[in-house]
ZAMARGU-4260 file (C-alpha; in steps of 0.2 Angstrom, whole numbers, plus 5000, padded with zeros to 4 digits):
<rodrens>
0) 5159/4602/5495 | 5144/4601/5486 | 5146/4608/5468 | 5136/4623/5462 | 5119/4615/5456
5) 5116/4621/5438 | 5099/4627/5431 | 5091/4613/5420 | 5080/4619/5408 | 5063/4606/5405
10) 5063/4596/5389 | 5047/4587/5391 | 5031/4587/5401 | 5027/4571/5410 | 5015/4569/5423
15) 5018/4563/5440 | 5006/4549/5444 | 4997/4547/5461 | 5001/4557/5476 | 5011/4553/5494
20) 5014/4566/5506 | 5032/4572/5504 | 5043/4580/5512 | 5054/4576/5528 | 5043/4572/5543
25) 5042/4583/5559 | 5053/4576/5573 | 5048/4579/5590 | 5045/4593/5603 | 5049/4592/5620
30) 5046/4604/5636 | 5048/4605/5654 | 5043/4618/5667 | 5045/4619/5686 | 5038/4632/5698
35) 5039/4636/5715 | 5021/4639/5717 | 5014/4626/5706 | 5000/4637/5700 | 4992/4631/5681
40) 5008/4620/5678 | 4998/4610/5666 | 4993/4625/5657 | 5010/4631/5657 | 5015/4615/5648
45) 5000/4614/5637 | 5004/4631/5628 | 5023/4625/5627 | 5017/4611/5618 | 5005/4620/5606
50) 5020/4631/5602 | 5029/4616/5597 | 5014/4608/5587 | 5024/4611/5571 | 5038/4599/5578
55) 5025/4582/5578 | 5005/4580/5574 | 5005/4559/5579 | 5003/4560/5598 | 5005/4572/5613
60) 5007/4569/5633 | 5010/4578/5647 | 5017/4571/5665 | 5016/4581/5681 | 5025/4579/5697
65) 5017/4585/5714 | 5033/4581/5724 | 5028/4564/5728 | 5019/4557/5713 | 5019/4558/5694
70) 5003/4558/5684 | 5003/4557/5665 | 4990/4560/5652 | 4995/4555/5632 | 4986/4551/5617
75) 4986/4550/5599 | 4982/4568/5590 | 4985/4586/5591 | 4989/4595/5607 | 4972/4604/5608
80) 4963/4587/5605 | 4971/4577/5617 | 4970/4589/5632 | 4954/4594/5639 | 4948/4603/5653
85) 4944/4587/5662 | 4962/4579/5658 | 4971/4594/5664 | 4961/4596/5680 | 4971/4580/5685
90) 4987/4586/5680 | 4992/4596/5697 | 5009/4599/5704 | 5025/4609/5703 | 5035/4602/5689
95) 5029/4596/5672 | 5037/4589/5655 | 5027/4587/5639 | 5030/4580/5622 | 5023/4581/5604
100) 5028/4565/5593 | 5031/4562/5576 | 5039/4543/5576 | 5057/4542/5571 | 5060/4525/5579
105) 5043/4514/5582 | 5026/4516/5575 | 5013/4528/5578 | 5006/4517/5591 | 4999/4521/5610
110) 5013/4510/5617 | 5026/4522/5610 | 5017/4539/5615 | 5028/4550/5626 | 5032/4553/5640
115) 5037/4536/5646 | 5033/4534/5664 | 5039/4521/5675 | 5044/4517/5694 | 5060/4515/5700
120) 5068/4511/5716 | 5073/4529/5716 | 5054/4536/5714 | 5045/4539/5698 | 5053/4544/5681
125) 5046/4551/5666 | 5056/4554/5650 | 5050/4564/5633 | 5064/4563/5619 | 5068/4571/5602
130) 5080/4563/5592 | 5087/4545/5587 | 5100/4534/5595 | 5110/4525/5580 | 5114/4511/5593
135) 5096/4509/5600 | 5096/4491/5593 | 5111/4485/5603 | 5106/4494/5619 | 5089/4487/5617
140) 5097/4469/5615 | 5107/4472/5630 | 5092/4477/5641 | 5084/4460/5635 | 5098/4451/5640
145) 5098/4456/5657 | 5081/4452/5660 | 5071/4468/5656 | 5054/4467/5649 | 5050/4478/5635
150) 5032/4485/5630 | 5035/4498/5617 | 5047/4499/5601 | 5052/4515/5604 | 5071/4520/5608
155) 5064/4532/5621 | 5058/4517/5631 | 5078/4510/5630 | 5083/4528/5638 | 5070/4528/5651
160) 5074/4508/5657 | 5094/4512/5656 | 5090/4526/5667 | 5080/4518/5680 | 5094/4504/5682
165) 5108/4516/5682 | 5118/4519/5699 | 5122/4534/5708 | 5117/4545/5721 | 5104/4557/5713
170) 5096/4557/5695 | 5109/4570/5688 | 5123/4557/5694 | 5112/4542/5684 | 5111/4552/5669
175) 5129/4557/5669 | 5134/4539/5672 | 5123/4533/5657 | 5126/4547/5644 | 5142/4539/5637
180) 5133/4524/5632 | 5121/4534/5620 | 5127/4537/5602 | 5115/4548/5591 | 5105/4563/5593
185) 5094/4567/5610 | 5087/4580/5618 | 5078/4573/5633 | 5068/4581/5648 | 5064/4571/5662
190) 5052/4574/5678 | 5055/4566/5695 | 5048/4569/5712 | 5055/4587/5715 | 5061/4593/5699
195) 5063/4593/5678 | 5080/4589/5671 | 5085/4593/5652 | 5100/4584/5644 | 5107/4587/5626
200) 5119/4576/5616 | 5137/4581/5615 | 5134/4583/5596 | 5121/4596/5598 | 5112/4589/5584
205) 5094/4596/5590 | 5089/4612/5596 | 5085/4614/5615 | 5085/4632/5626 | 5079/4636/5644
210) 5074/4652/5651 | 5066/4659/5667 | 5047/4662/5669 | 5041/4681/5672 | 5033/4674/5688
215) 5045/4662/5695 | 5051/4646/5690 | 5061/4640/5672 | 5056/4632/5657 | 5065/4621/5643
220) 5060/4617/5627 | 5066/4612/5609 | 5063/4629/5602 | 5064/4646/5610 | 5046/4652/5601
225) 5039/4639/5615 | 5048/4650/5629 | 5042/4666/5622 | 5025/4660/5622 | 5025/4659/5640
230) 5035/4675/5642 | 5052/4670/5647 | 5066/4680/5649 | 5085/4676/5650 | 5083/4663/5638
235) 5099/4653/5634 | 5104/4638/5623 | 5107/4621/5633 | 5124/4616/5628 | 5129/4601/5620
240) 5132/4589/5634 | 5125/4598/5648 | 5113/4593/5660 | 5101/4608/5665 | 5090/4604/5682
245) 5074/4615/5684 | 5068/4615/5703 | 5057/4629/5707 | 5065/4644/5709 | 5082/4637/5706
250) 5092/4632/5690 | 5108/4623/5691 | 5118/4617/5676 | 5131/4603/5674 | 5143/4600/5660
255) 5141/4582/5660 | 5149/4577/5644 | 5164/4587/5635 | 5155/4594/5618 | 5161/4585/5603
260) 5176/4591/5594 | 5164/4590/5579 | 5148/4598/5584 | 5133/4593/5572 | 5119/4605/5572
265) 5106/4600/5560 | 5106/4613/5545 | 5088/4607/5541 | 5081/4614/5557 | 5085/4631/5548
270) 5078/4626/5531 | 5062/4618/5537 | 5059/4612/5555 | 5061/4625/5567 | 5047/4639/5568
275) 5053/4656/5559 | 5052/4665/5574 | 5063/4655/5584 | 5083/4658/5588 | 5094/4644/5587
280) 5114/4646/5587 | 5111/4665/5590 | 5102/4666/5574 | 5084/4670/5569 | 5077/4656/5559
285) 5067/4669/5548 | 5082/4678/5543 | 5091/4664/5538 | 5077/4658/5527 | 5077/4675/5519
290) 5095/4673/5515 | 5092/4656/5509 | 5080/4664/5496 | 5093/4678/5492 | 5107/4665/5488
295) 5096/4655/5476 | 5091/4670/5466 | 5110/4674/5466 | 5114/4657/5461 | 5099/4651/5450
300) 5090/4667/5443 | 5078/4666/5430 | 5067/4677/5420 | 5049/4677/5427 | 5035/4688/5432
305) 5031/4681/5449 | 5039/4672/5464 | 5027/4662/5475 | 5031/4651/5490 | 5024/4633/5493
310) 5017/4638/5511 | 5022/4640/5526 | 5041/4636/5528 | 5046/4643/5512 | 5037/4660/5513
315) 5053/4668/5520 | 5064/4662/5506 | 5052/4668/5492 | 5054/4685/5500 | 5072/4683/5500
320) 5072/4677/5481 | 5060/4690/5476 | 5071/4704/5483 | 5088/4698/5477 | 5079/4694/5460
325) 5070/4710/5458 | 5053/4700/5454 | 5037/4703/5461 | 5033/4692/5477 | 5014/4686/5478
330) 5004/4672/5484 | 5000/4658/5471 | 4995/4644/5483 | 4984/4643/5498 | 4987/4631/5510
335) 4973/4622/5522 | 4982/4624/5539 | 4968/4615/5548 | 4971/4598/5538 | 4982/4590/5552
340) 4981/4572/5553 | 4963/4564/5548 | 4956/4547/5552 | 4943/4550/5538 | 4949/4541/5522
345) 4946/4552/5506 | 4936/4546/5492 | 4945/4541/5476 | 4942/4555/5467 | 4950/4565/5482
350) 4964/4553/5483 | 4968/4556/5464 | 4967/4574/5466 | 4977/4572/5483 | 4986/4589/5483
355) 4969/4598/5481 | 4965/4593/5499 | 4980/4604/5505 | 4983/4618/5493 | 4972/4628/5481
360) 4979/4640/5467 | 4975/4658/5466 | 4974/4659/5446 | 4970/4677/5447 | 4989/4679/5453
365) 4996/4665/5441 | 4986/4666/5425 | 4998/4671/5410 | 5012/4673/5421 | 5030/4665/5421
370) 5029/4658/5439 | 5045/4655/5450 | 5039/4641/5464 | 5051/4642/5480 | 5050/4626/5490
375) 5061/4621/5505 | 5065/4603/5499 | 5062/4590/5487 | 5062/4573/5496 | 5052/4560/5487
380) 5045/4571/5473 | 5027/4565/5477 | 5021/4583/5479 | 5031/4594/5468 | 5024/4587/5452
385) 5005/4590/5457 | 5009/4608/5463 | 5016/4611/5446 | 5001/4605/5438 | 4989/4615/5450
390) 4999/4630/5444 | 4998/4626/5426 | 4980/4622/5428 | 4978/4641/5437 | 4986/4647/5420
395) 5004/4649/5423 | 5014/4649/5407 | 5030/4644/5414 | 5033/4635/5431 | 5052/4637/5437
400) 5056/4627/5454 | 5068/4633/5466 | 5073/4623/5480 | 5082/4631/5496 | 5094/4617/5500
405) 5104/4605/5491 | 5098/4589/5485 | 5093/4576/5498 | 5103/4560/5493 | 5105/4552/5510
410) 5093/4546/5525 | 5095/4555/5540 | 5100/4544/5556 | 5097/4557/5570 | 5079/4561/5572
415) 5070/4566/5554 | 5061/4553/5544 | 5067/4556/5526 | 5064/4538/5522 | 5078/4525/5516
420) 5091/4531/5503 | 5081/4521/5489 | 5067/4532/5492 | 5075/4550/5489 | 5072/4555/5472
425) 5089/4564/5472 | 5096/4547/5476 | 5089/4539/5460 | 5088/4553/5446 | 5097/4568/5440
430) 5092/4585/5441 | 5086/4585/5423 | 5077/4570/5427 | 5068/4576/5443 | 5063/4592/5433
435) 5055/4581/5419 | 5047/4570/5432 | 5038/4585/5442 | 5033/4594/5426 | 5043/4610/5427
440) 5051/4621/5415 | 5067/4622/5425 | 5073/4616/5443 | 5088/4622/5452 | 5094/4618/5471
445) 5103/4628/5483 | 5121/4624/5483 | 5130/4617/5498 | 5140/4631/5499 | 5125/4644/5496
450) 5117/4636/5509 | 5130/4638/5523 | 5133/4655/5517 | 5115/4660/5521 | 5118/4652/5538
455) 5135/4657/5543 | 5138/4674/5534 | 5150/4678/5546 | 5161/4663/5545 | 5162/4663/5524
460) 5149/4649/5525 | 5161/4637/5535 | 5151/4620/5538 | 5160/4617/5554 | 5149/4613/5568
465) 5134/4608/5557 | 5127/4591/5550 | 5126/4591/5532 | 5125/4572/5531 | 5107/4570/5521
470) 5115/4580/5507 | 5134/4574/5507 | 5132/4556/5515 | 5146/4561/5528 | 5139/4557/5544
475) 5147/4564/5560 | 5148/4548/5568 | 5147/4528/5560 | 5129/4524/5557 | 5131/4506/5553
480) 5122/4501/5569 | 5107/4513/5564 | 5090/4502/5563 | 5074/4505/5551 | 5061/4516/5559
485) 5050/4500/5562 | 5064/4487/5565 | 5058/4483/5583 | 5040/4482/5578 | 5040/4462/5575
490) 5041/4455/5592 | 5027/4467/5598 | 5015/4466/5584
</rodrens>
């Protein structure tokens, strides 16, 4: 277990030069929907993806089947920008899947945008994927050796071609026959001629839930917030190793693989990725984040005048910290929520003031005050330093940084782009050194035990069923075969 992380009091003020976007990158969001009437199917997929926009802002795509043909539209950008009334008008049918992307394997190039659509001897097949296969390199080499031509550098293309070549009477049979070859994290949605199929890996790394639409049909999504957006009822988690088929008014479920004896739900979904109104593993994400803040206050309290969050994912934790510590909670940083991914290069002056593109400080709430700044993680450390400086420039007399998870010391190989081990600040520096590098008066991380107590309070903070490899280095499966994000780019550059 990770030892309790002590509070480290600052000894000097070092400036953090430059600014790169910090924090683990969003993964992907997948969505599927099937109705008996087909009315507004593309609109349902659009709004389902819109609710999952936080899981990826690089690209978006929707594939729709009318029973005989699958049409697909995908492009670089946010969901609201990729789809227009004109493009939506071409996406008619009864069954649809969608994807919003942050690249975890393969570059952000159009050839890697999803869904992947291929024609097979069994009819059209479109696939969208959230996760990352640790053995994608070996599987890719097997396909090349068999004479397959690959046009992309994403592990999703590997999954798609393996399914297209699989034997079996039905698509569910072909999926079941192929699943044992895949090692790693995958929550998939597929659309074929007459249905949508969803499947989740036997370790359960990434969330996935299914629900019944109020006017007939079913939908499946990475998070329950997307199902709630469409008014779904009877929402249930897709079980690890389960295949779920959505076919109009019918829903069928098949346990294709026995769930792993060592389930591995990603704890970082609770800390950062999932939307706060989502429910996963029977737990409301917002409430878990409040408990993370409460545990943080218990472990690393400090005399201060105000608690402020780094918006947005840290807001519930700041509320919890404030409540447990008895310190006022207020806004100190205002985030530009519309910055998205811009293709306009900022001026040199703006690059040097990079954090100001995303945040402004409220000096009225900070001047003359000792501030506790709550953030969800400290990955590369490139944003924390400028934020601390921003608070000091706004008049804060002290800045104490508190992080709602343990130090991230190891890379994720299951669908989260945290960078390599050498990129991670906590892998290269002690907590004292990190405190000085970001210019804080003190720095403390939540202990692993404290984090798990917030996630699993009824089970006394048990780690059983969760993956904490990014904090501990103890991966739930061998990752020797794992490839760097851009490892397949050379051949197609």
